[in-house]
C-alpha positions as CSV (number, residue, x, y, z in Angstrom):
1,M,-81.4,-91.1,30.6
2,D,-82.3,-88.4,28.1
3,L,-82.3,-84.9,29.6
4,T,-85.7,-84.0,28.2
5,K,-87.2,-87.2,29.7
6,L,-85.7,-86.2,33.1
7,I,-87.1,-82.7,32.9
8,Q,-90.6,-84.1,31.9
9,E,-90.5,-86.6,34.8
10,R,-89.5,-83.8,37.2
11,D,-92.4,-81.6,36.0
12,V,-94.9,-84.5,36.5
13,L,-93.6,-85.1,40.0
14,R,-93.9,-81.4,40.8
15,S,-97.5,-81.4,39.7
16,K,-98.2,-84.5,41.8
17,W,-96.4,-82.8,44.8
18,K,-98.6,-79.7,44.4
19,A,-101.8,-81.8,44.3
20,V,-100.7,-83.8,47.4
21,R,-99.8,-80.6,49.2
22,F,-103.2,-79.1,48.5
23,E,-105.0,-82.2,49.7
24,K,-102.8,-82.3,52.8
25,L,-103.7,-78.7,53.7
26,Q,-107.4,-79.5,53.2
27,W,-107.1,-82.3,55.7
28,K,-105.1,-80.1,58.1
29,S,-108.0,-77.6,58.1
30,I,-110.5,-80.3,58.6
31,L,-108.4,-81.7,61.4
32,K,-108.4,-78.4,63.2
33,E,-112.2,-78.2,63.2
34,L,-113.0,-81.7,64.4
35,P,-113.5,-82.5,68.0
36,L,-111.5,-85.3,69.7
37,G,-112.7,-88.8,68.9
38,V,-112.7,-91.4,66.2
39,S,-113.2,-89.0,63.3
40,K,-110.1,-87.0,64.5
41,K,-108.1,-90.2,64.5
42,E,-109.1,-91.0,60.9
43,A,-108.3,-87.4,59.8
44,T,-104.9,-87.5,61.6
45,F,-104.1,-90.8,59.8
46,K,-105.0,-89.4,56.4
47,Y,-103.0,-86.2,57.1
48,R,-99.9,-88.1,58.1
49,Q,-100.2,-90.4,55.2
50,L,-100.3,-87.4,52.8
51,K,-97.4,-85.8,54.6
52,K,-95.3,-89.0,54.1
53,E,-96.3,-89.1,50.4
54,Q,-95.3,-85.5,50.0
55,R,-91.9,-86.1,51.6
56,K,-91.3,-89.1,49.2
57,L,-92.1,-86.9,46.2
58,S,-89.8,-84.2,47.4
59,I,-86.9,-86.7,47.7
60,Q,-87.7,-88.0,44.2
61,I,-87.7,-84.5,42.8
62,K,-84.4,-83.7,44.5
63,N,-82.8,-86.8,43.1
64,I,-84.0,-86.0,39.5
65,D,-82.7,-82.4,39.9
66,K,-79.3,-83.9,40.8
67,N,-79.4,-86.1,37.7
68,I,-80.3,-83.2,35.5
69,S,-77.5,-81.0,36.8
70,R,-75.1,-84.0,36.5
71,A,-76.2,-84.5,32.9
72,L,-75.8,-80.8,32.1
73,H,-72.3,-80.8,33.7
74,E,-71.2,-83.8,31.6
75,K,-72.7,-82.2,28.5
76,K,-70.7,-79.1,29.2
77,K,-67.4,-81.1,29.5
78,E,-67.9,-82.5,26.0
């Protein structure tokens, strides 16, 4: 892949990661305020779902960073 495309893709993923993190933190604060019950279960589910999504995005960002550094290293060899 082209280096500029990789960098753009990484930047898009980082902005998505930040949005998911913000939403996750909002749900965490809501979760702390809720009493035990059905509403707490729903909020917990949503929080965990966002946490998993954030983890997946982090892994994707890490992999793209590896690809970028690999491409830069190969470019340096030439």
